[in-house]
C-alpha positions, 0 to 999 in steps of 0.5 A, a space after each residue: 912795734 916790730 913789723 914783719 912779713 910772713 909767707 912764701 916769696 910773693 905771698 907775704 902778709 904783714 904782721 905786727 909784734 907787740 910785747 912778744 905777741 903777733 897780730 895780723 896787720 892785714 886789716 889795716 895795711 896790705 903790705 909795708 910798701 911805700 904808701 905805709 910808712 908816712 902814716 901807717 905805723 901810727 894807724 897800726 899802733 892804734 889798731 893794736 891798742 884798740 884790740 882790733 887785730 887778731 892774733 896769729 901764730 908765726 911759728 915755723 913759717 918763712 919770714 920774708 924780706 922786712 920790706 917789699 920791693 919799691 923804695 930806694 936801696 941806698 948804701 953807705 961805704 967805709 962807715 967804720 974806721 976799722 973796716 976802712 983800714 982793713 980795706 986799705 983806706 982811710 976813713 972817708 971825709 964825706 959819706 960814700 954812697 952806692 945803690 943796690 937793685 930791688 932783686 937783691 931783697 931776700 928773707 933773712 933766712 933764705 938760701 943765698 946763691 953764690 954768683 956763677 964764677 964768683 970766688 969773692 962773695 963776702 958778708 957784711 952785717 949792717 944797720 938799716 934805716 927805714 925812712 918814714 917822712 920825706 927828707 929834702 935839703 935838711 938844715 942844721 935846725 931840722 931833726 933828721 931822726 924825725 924822718 926815720 920810721 924804723 931800723 932793721 938788720 941787713 946783710 949787705 952781701 958783696 962780690 969783691 971782684 965785681 965791686 973792685 976789679 971789674 967795677 969801672 969805679 962803681 961799687 954797685 956792680 958787686 952789690 946787685 946780685 940776686 938775693 944779695 940783701 937778706 933783710 930782717 927779720 923785722 923792722 923795729 920802730 924807733 921806740 924799740 932800740 937806741 940806734 946810737 949804740 947797738 952791737 953788731 955781730 956776724 959768724 961764718 960756720 959758727 966762727 966769730 967774724 964781726 963784733 962792733 957797735 953802731 957807736 963806732 960809725 964814722 957818720 951817725 944815722 942823723 948825719 947820714 940822713 941830713 947829708 943824703 937829703 942834700 943830694 936826693 929826696 929820701 922818700 917814705 919806704 926808702 932804706 939806708 944801709 949804714 955800712 959794715 964794721 971790720 971782720 969781712 973776708 976782704 980783710 984777708 984774714 978770712 976765706 970768702 964764702 963757698 957752697 955749704 957755708 952758713 952765715 949768721 948775723 945779729 944786731 941787738 934788738 933787731 933779731 938774727 939771720 941765718 943763711 946757707 950758701 950754695 953754688 950757682 
């Protein structure tokens, strides 16, 4: 299944897509919030199979952030060796963790405002992991992927001056500007994609920037879920962003984003995003 949220900001309604057909999920769930992810996907799949859900036409309608506000937004840094190298660092020996704020969530095609005074706003295509079952202190015999409810395309936007020069050592300063997490267009359940080998790409004004695969992750999805569970409780509805590959402006090979720029991002099986950027 593919789960998406359709409608204007604050008025999104849940929709499920199966085999290219969209169904109104409102009769089963109010939204894809925290209370949905533990048992909701199974109930929704049953409703689709029974023919209980009406079809809907989503053509031309706004696609909202694939998740509503509520869960933790947990991010992993430097999780591709080539990106670490272009940033001037060695690959990390342990996962680097930082957080984003709820106000960063935005629709995949929403316009993005470059922060006031920013000269270093940067794009980052990433695989997002939606937690479906609580994960705490997972052991070697536990299956971390049993705690995953789905996967989603994300743009983990960064303001590099805030992140690296004014951070005080905390990357989150450069990650939490409003609208800095375009998410979606949909969450795909694990049966839809093989998260170990997904192609990730990004473009700016039609020119290629990033082109890599999740096979190149330093720490796999399973390793990340197990590691994070040692330090925090991952709850249903939480989102883990797994890091970005090489090809960002921080490398020095490309200019940072400016008003009028268009960023497009894509992950195989998880859809495509397109954002126009404007000044504050």
